[in-house]
C-alpha positions as CSV (number, residue, x, y, z in Angstrom):
1,M,-0.2,0.1,0.2
2,L,1.7,3.1,-1.5
3,K,1.8,6.0,1.9
4,L,2.2,9.9,0.3
5,C,4.3,11.8,2.2
6,E,4.3,15.8,1.2
7,N,6.1,19.0,2.3
8,T,3.3,21.6,1.6
9,S,5.8,24.7,2.3
10,L,8.1,23.0,-0.6
11,G,5.5,21.6,-2.7
12,E,7.3,18.3,-2.5
13,K,5.9,15.3,-2.0
14,Y,7.1,11.3,-2.5
15,Y,4.9,8.2,-2.6
16,K,6.0,4.8,0.4
17,A,5.9,1.2,0.1
18,T,7.3,-1.8,1.7
19,V,7.8,-4.5,-0.4
20,K,9.0,-8.0,1.2
21,G,10.7,-6.2,4.3
22,M,12.5,-3.6,1.8
23,D,11.3,0.5,1.9
24,I,10.5,1.5,-1.8
25,Y,10.8,5.9,-2.1
26,V,9.2,7.0,-5.4
27,I,10.0,10.8,-5.9
28,P,7.7,12.2,-9.2
29,K,9.7,15.0,-10.8
30,E,8.8,16.8,-14.3
31,L,12.3,16.4,-15.0
32,S,13.5,14.7,-18.2
33,T,15.4,12.1,-17.1
34,V,14.3,9.1,-13.9
35,Y,17.8,8.7,-11.1
36,A,17.0,5.2,-9.4
37,T,19.6,3.7,-7.1
38,I,19.1,0.6,-4.4
39,A,20.5,1.0,-1.0
40,V,22.5,-1.5,1.3
41,N,22.9,-1.2,4.8
42,F,26.4,-2.4,4.5
43,G,29.4,0.3,3.9
44,A,33.3,0.1,4.3
45,S,33.2,0.2,8.2
46,D,31.2,-2.6,8.1
47,T,33.5,-4.9,9.3
48,D,32.8,-6.9,12.7
49,F,29.5,-8.0,13.3
50,V,27.7,-11.0,15.1
51,L,25.5,-13.3,12.5
52,D,23.5,-16.0,13.9
53,G,25.3,-15.6,17.1
54,K,29.1,-15.7,16.0
55,E,32.0,-13.1,16.0
56,I,32.4,-12.5,12.1
57,S,35.4,-9.6,11.3
58,L,36.0,-9.3,7.9
59,P,39.0,-8.3,6.0
60,S,38.7,-4.4,5.2
61,G,37.5,-4.1,1.4
62,T,35.3,-6.8,1.2
63,A,31.9,-4.5,1.0
64,H,33.9,-2.2,-2.0
65,Y,34.7,-5.6,-3.6
66,L,31.7,-7.8,-3.3
67,E,30.2,-4.1,-4.9
68,H,32.8,-5.3,-8.0
69,K,31.6,-8.4,-7.9
70,M,27.8,-7.9,-8.3
71,F,28.0,-6.4,-11.6
72,D,28.8,-9.9,-13.0
73,S,25.8,-11.9,-14.3
74,P,25.3,-15.5,-14.1
75,D,24.7,-16.4,-17.5
76,G,28.9,-14.4,-17.9
77,T,27.7,-11.3,-19.4
78,D,28.6,-7.7,-18.2
79,A,25.5,-6.1,-16.7
80,F,27.4,-2.6,-17.5
81,E,26.8,-4.0,-21.1
82,K,23.1,-4.7,-21.2
83,F,22.4,-1.6,-19.6
84,S,24.2,0.0,-22.5
85,V,22.1,-1.5,-24.8
86,L,19.1,0.0,-22.9
87,G,20.7,3.8,-23.5
88,A,21.2,4.3,-20.1
89,N,24.5,4.9,-17.2
90,V,24.9,2.7,-15.1
91,N,27.1,3.5,-11.5
92,A,27.5,2.3,-8.1
93,Y,29.2,3.1,-5.2
94,T,30.6,1.9,-1.5
95,G,30.7,4.3,1.0
96,A,31.3,3.9,5.0
97,D,27.7,2.6,5.7
98,K,26.2,2.0,3.0
99,T,26.9,0.3,-0.9
100,C,24.8,2.3,-3.6
101,Y,24.0,0.9,-7.0
102,L,22.5,3.1,-9.6
103,F,21.4,4.3,-13.1
104,S,19.8,7.6,-15.0
105,C,18.0,7.4,-18.3
106,A,15.8,8.9,-20.2
107,D,13.8,5.9,-22.2
108,G,13.6,2.0,-21.1
109,F,12.7,3.1,-17.1
110,E,10.8,-0.4,-16.0
111,Q,13.4,-2.8,-18.7
112,C,16.9,-1.1,-16.4
113,L,14.7,-1.1,-12.8
114,R,14.4,-4.6,-13.2
115,L,17.6,-5.3,-14.2
116,L,18.7,-3.7,-11.1
117,F,17.4,-5.6,-9.1
118,D,19.5,-8.8,-11.0
119,V,22.1,-6.9,-10.3
120,V,22.0,-7.1,-6.2
121,T,19.2,-10.2,-5.7
122,K,21.1,-12.8,-7.9
123,P,24.9,-12.5,-7.2
124,C,27.6,-14.5,-9.1
125,F,30.6,-15.2,-7.6
126,T,33.1,-17.8,-8.9
127,D,37.1,-18.9,-8.0
128,E,38.3,-17.4,-11.0
129,S,36.2,-14.1,-11.3
130,V,37.0,-13.5,-7.7
131,E,40.6,-13.9,-8.6
132,K,40.5,-11.8,-11.8
133,E,39.4,-8.3,-9.9
134,R,42.1,-8.9,-7.0
135,P,44.8,-7.6,-9.5
136,I,41.9,-5.1,-10.7
137,I,41.2,-3.9,-7.2
138,T,44.7,-4.7,-6.8
139,Q,45.5,-1.5,-9.3
140,E,42.8,0.9,-8.0
141,I,43.7,1.4,-3.7
142,R,47.4,1.9,-5.8
143,M,46.2,5.1,-7.4
144,Y,44.3,6.2,-4.7
145,M,47.3,6.3,-3.1
146,D,49.3,8.8,-5.1
147,D,45.7,10.9,-5.8
148,P,47.2,13.9,-2.9
149,Y,42.9,14.6,-2.4
150,W,42.7,10.8,-1.4
151,K,45.7,10.8,0.4
152,M,44.9,13.9,2.3
153,H,41.9,12.8,3.3
154,F,42.6,9.4,4.5
155,G,45.7,10.7,6.1
156,L,42.6,13.4,8.6
157,L,41.1,10.5,9.7
158,G,43.6,8.7,10.6
159,A,45.0,11.6,12.1
160,L,41.1,12.0,14.2
161,Y,40.4,8.1,14.8
162,H,41.7,6.2,16.7
163,N,39.9,3.0,16.1
164,D,37.3,3.8,13.9
165,P,37.4,2.0,10.5
166,I,36.1,5.3,8.9
167,K,39.6,5.9,8.3
168,N,40.6,2.9,6.8
169,D,40.1,3.1,2.3
170,P,36.5,1.7,1.2
171,A,39.1,-0.4,-1.2
172,G,41.2,-1.7,2.0
173,T,45.1,-3.0,1.4
174,E,46.4,-5.5,-1.1
175,E,47.1,-7.2,2.0
176,T,43.4,-7.1,3.2
177,I,42.0,-8.0,-0.2
178,A,44.3,-11.4,-0.5
179,N,41.6,-13.0,1.8
180,I,39.0,-12.0,-0.2
181,T,37.3,-15.4,-1.2
182,P,34.3,-16.6,-2.6
183,K,32.8,-18.0,0.1
184,L,32.9,-15.2,1.8
185,L,31.5,-12.6,-0.3
186,Y,29.1,-15.1,-0.4
187,D,28.2,-14.8,2.7
188,C,27.9,-11.7,3.3
189,H,25.5,-11.1,0.9
190,R,23.4,-13.6,2.1
191,S,23.6,-10.9,6.2
192,F,23.3,-8.2,4.3
193,Y,21.9,-8.0,0.8
194,N,18.7,-8.6,1.9
195,P,14.9,-6.7,1.4
196,R,15.0,-5.2,5.4
197,N,19.0,-4.2,4.8
198,M,18.1,-2.0,1.5
199,A,16.1,0.8,0.3
200,L,14.9,1.6,-3.6
201,C,14.3,5.6,-4.1
202,V,13.3,6.1,-7.8
203,C,13.1,10.0,-8.6
204,G,11.1,11.1,-11.9
205,N,8.6,10.6,-13.7
206,V,7.1,7.7,-12.8
207,N,3.9,6.0,-11.9
208,A,5.2,4.8,-7.9
209,E,2.6,2.1,-8.5
210,E,4.0,0.5,-11.6
211,V,7.4,0.7,-9.6
212,V,5.9,-1.2,-6.6
213,K,4.5,-3.7,-9.1
214,I,7.9,-4.1,-10.2
215,A,9.6,-4.8,-7.1
216,E,7.3,-7.3,-6.4
217,E,7.8,-9.6,-9.1
218,C,11.8,-9.2,-9.0
219,I,12.3,-8.9,-5.3
220,P,13.2,-13.0,-4.1
221,D,12.1,-14.4,-0.7
222,Y,15.1,-14.3,1.9
223,E,15.8,-16.4,4.3
224,E,15.7,-14.3,7.8
225,V,19.3,-13.7,10.0
226,S,20.5,-12.7,13.1
227,L,22.3,-9.7,12.6
228,R,24.1,-6.9,15.2
229,R,27.0,-4.5,14.0
230,I,30.0,-4.0,16.2
231,R,31.9,-0.6,16.7
232,P,35.0,-0.2,18.2
233,Y,35.6,1.9,21.6
234,E,36.6,5.5,20.3
235,P,38.0,8.2,22.7
236,A,36.8,11.9,22.4
237,E,39.4,13.4,22.0
238,V,41.8,13.0,18.4
239,C,45.1,10.7,17.9
240,C,47.0,12.9,17.2
241,H,47.5,16.6,15.8
242,K,49.3,16.6,12.6
243,R,49.6,13.7,9.0
244,E,52.1,14.9,6.4
245,F,52.7,13.9,2.7
246,S,54.7,14.7,-0.1
247,L,53.5,13.6,-3.5
248,D,53.6,15.6,-6.7
249,V,51.8,18.8,-6.1
250,S,52.0,22.2,-8.1
251,A,50.7,24.0,-4.5
252,P,50.5,22.4,-0.5
253,L,47.6,21.1,0.0
254,F,45.5,20.8,3.5
255,A,42.6,19.5,5.7
256,V,41.5,20.8,8.6
257,G,39.1,18.0,11.0
258,I,37.1,19.2,13.4
259,K,36.1,16.0,15.7
260,C,32.2,16.4,16.4
261,T,30.1,14.5,18.4
262,P,28.2,11.9,16.5
263,P,24.3,12.8,16.4
264,E,21.4,10.0,17.4
265,N,19.6,9.0,14.2
266,G,15.9,10.3,13.5
267,E,15.1,13.9,14.7
268,E,18.4,14.6,16.8
269,L,20.3,13.8,12.8
270,M,18.5,16.2,11.2
271,R,18.4,19.2,14.0
272,A,22.2,18.1,13.7
273,E,22.8,18.4,10.5
274,A,21.1,21.3,9.8
275,E,22.6,23.5,13.1
276,N,26.2,22.3,11.5
277,E,25.9,23.1,8.4
278,I,24.9,26.6,9.2
279,I,27.8,26.9,11.7
280,V,30.2,26.6,9.2
281,Q,29.1,28.4,6.9
282,A,28.7,30.9,9.0
283,I,32.1,30.5,10.2
284,F,33.8,29.1,7.8
285,G,32.2,29.9,4.3
286,K,33.9,31.7,1.3
287,S,30.9,34.8,2.0
288,G,32.2,34.9,5.9
289,S,34.7,37.3,7.2
290,F,37.1,34.8,8.3
291,Y,37.6,33.5,3.8
292,N,38.0,36.3,2.8
293,K,39.9,38.1,5.4
294,Y,42.5,36.2,4.7
295,Y,42.2,35.7,0.3
296,E,42.7,39.5,0.5
297,E,45.5,38.8,2.3
298,G,47.0,36.4,0.5
299,I,47.2,33.0,2.7
300,L,43.8,31.1,1.4
301,G,43.2,30.4,-2.3
302,D,40.3,29.7,-4.5
303,R,40.8,26.2,-3.2
304,F,39.0,26.2,0.0
305,S,35.8,25.0,0.8
306,S,33.7,23.3,3.7
307,G,31.8,21.4,5.3
308,Y,29.5,18.8,7.5
309,S,30.0,14.7,7.8
310,N,27.8,12.1,10.0
311,E,27.9,8.7,8.5
312,A,28.8,5.2,10.2
313,G,28.9,6.8,13.6
314,T,31.2,9.6,13.2
315,A,30.7,13.3,12.6
316,L,32.9,15.3,12.0
317,V,33.5,18.9,9.8
318,M,36.3,19.0,7.3
319,I,38.2,21.8,5.9
320,Y,40.1,21.8,2.1
321,G,42.2,24.5,1.0
322,S,45.5,25.3,-0.6
323,C,48.0,27.8,-0.3
324,D,51.7,28.3,0.3
325,E,51.3,28.3,4.4
326,P,49.3,25.4,5.1
327,E,50.7,25.5,8.6
328,R,50.2,28.7,9.4
329,A,46.7,28.6,7.7
330,Y,46.0,25.8,10.4
331,E,46.5,27.9,13.1
332,L,44.3,30.7,11.8
333,I,41.5,28.5,11.6
334,K,42.2,27.4,15.3
335,Q,42.6,30.7,16.4
336,E,39.3,31.3,14.9
337,L,37.7,28.2,16.3
338,D,39.5,29.4,19.8
339,N,38.2,33.6,19.1
340,R,34.7,33.0,18.6
341,K,34.5,30.1,21.7
342,D,31.6,32.5,23.8
343,S,30.6,35.2,20.7
344,F,30.0,32.5,17.7
345,C,28.5,34.9,15.3
346,T,26.2,38.0,15.5
347,K,22.7,37.2,14.5
348,E,23.6,38.8,11.4
349,E,25.8,36.4,10.3
350,F,23.5,34.0,11.2
351,E,20.8,34.7,9.3
352,R,22.4,34.9,6.8
353,A,23.6,31.8,6.8
354,K,20.6,30.1,7.1
355,K,20.0,31.8,4.0
356,V,22.4,30.2,1.5
357,C,22.1,26.7,3.2
358,Y,17.9,26.8,3.0
359,S,18.6,28.6,-0.7
360,S,21.3,25.0,-1.5
361,A,19.0,22.5,0.4
362,L,16.7,23.5,-2.5
363,D,19.1,23.5,-5.3
364,T,18.9,19.7,-4.6
365,Y,15.3,19.5,-5.2
366,N,16.4,20.7,-9.2
367,S,18.0,16.9,-10.2
368,T,16.8,13.6,-10.2
369,E,20.1,12.9,-9.0
370,D,20.3,15.0,-6.1
371,I,17.2,14.1,-4.5
372,A,17.9,11.0,-5.1
373,S,21.0,10.1,-3.5
374,A,20.0,13.1,-0.6
375,F,17.1,11.0,-0.3
376,V,19.4,7.4,0.3
377,S,21.9,9.1,3.0
378,Y,18.2,9.0,5.1
379,V,17.0,5.7,5.1
380,F,18.2,4.1,7.3
381,R,18.9,6.9,9.7
382,N,14.7,7.4,10.9
383,G,15.4,10.8,9.0
384,D,12.9,12.3,6.4
385,F,14.9,13.8,3.5
386,L,11.9,16.3,2.6
387,R,11.4,17.4,6.1
388,Y,14.9,18.8,6.2
389,T,14.8,22.5,5.1
390,D,12.7,22.8,7.6
391,Y,15.1,22.4,10.4
392,L,17.1,24.9,8.7
393,R,14.3,27.3,8.2
394,N,13.9,26.9,12.7
395,A,17.3,26.4,13.5
396,D,17.1,28.7,16.7
397,Y,20.0,31.0,16.6
398,D,21.1,30.3,21.0
399,S,20.6,26.6,20.4
400,V,23.0,26.9,16.7
401,K,25.7,29.0,19.6
402,A,25.6,26.1,22.3
403,R,26.3,23.3,19.7
404,F,28.7,24.9,18.9
405,K,30.0,26.5,21.9
406,A,29.8,22.4,23.2
407,D,31.7,20.8,20.1
408,Y,33.8,23.5,17.6
409,S,37.7,23.2,20.1
410,S,40.8,23.9,18.1
411,E,41.9,20.9,21.3
412,R,40.0,18.4,18.7
413,S,41.0,19.2,15.8
414,A,43.5,18.2,13.5
415,F,45.7,18.4,10.5
416,S,46.9,16.1,7.3
417,V,49.0,18.5,4.4
418,I,50.0,17.3,1.3
419,Y,53.9,19.3,0.6
420,A,55.2,19.6,-2.7
421,K,58.4,16.9,-2.9
422,E,60.7,19.6,-3.4
423,D,59.6,21.3,-0.2
424,S,58.9,18.2,1.8
425,N,61.5,16.3,3.9
426,V,58.8,13.9,4.0
């Protein structure tokens, strides 16, 4: 049975149904392309869990390896080729807390959706195919090791976190993927690729009843499993304050992270995201006083960005940039945090930041891909993207100020920097 959910202030709506345990979301939009994604509540950080009473530890990179192999068809063909014949673009990615399989198309939606269900529900792993994938993923791992932004990002996570698997590359390492076998992949598929652990989100000019009908025909019956995830203890303080590397870059790159308190799911999750987004925009946004002051002084350049992220039980603020004096930039960011500890920002800065964040959230509704991607970021955490703008609009100055004072500290910050090889002693 379809349930209609609306946000009348936005003029947006979606339909929800549950088919064999899988939640189905259909967001009608009169746009030229249809975008569909099946999200699996299984990501790179899910390495330790209890399955039917037995503790299991997965090699780092297992979820990503499984994502790669799901495109192998039982008939020996490649699912990518089948989507290409239909004129659709297909892709997949593994995040810290979920794996997503997706496509976009202008025509042939029903065939594409049926094919996407085939991809996620009909695994086919052989010794030969799994072994064939190993050098491909090994090459991917090596390629990312030479990517300065990737290296800087995971260097920052490694500085912020002691034990949490969020700090590990989703692809794993050459050593860990050597232990991945067909049996391990089948066990993971049986455990996690269960309708109760997946969600479908479709956005575009489609009929919700037809989407549900296809789901009813394509979702197979699954056996029930008892599954409990295990998360390691993670202290509030950072692991270390600095990580530095040397790569072929034209100018030093830096990333500053602030380790925040992870929010609870549901209402608190959306409130925390809205308030943190406003905080980051007010203090480190490109329209704010901090960036403009040090941009005019020539310390910060055009490549400066900031944002808040929370996934897989973690939460952090990330500030990225490129400049000749990254150490000085880090010190200035820490000083800004300390100087604003009591004052936070003016009410004028606060209101301006709210408007920027609200406008950015509204822009999401102009793209079927952006809508569906934002939507699935909440589906396993009892949130509702359609209501997110309400939390932005209703954010209260005193509440946001209290969150800043409680969570933002130079002591809970870390610094990751990529120096040019000729300028570094690393």
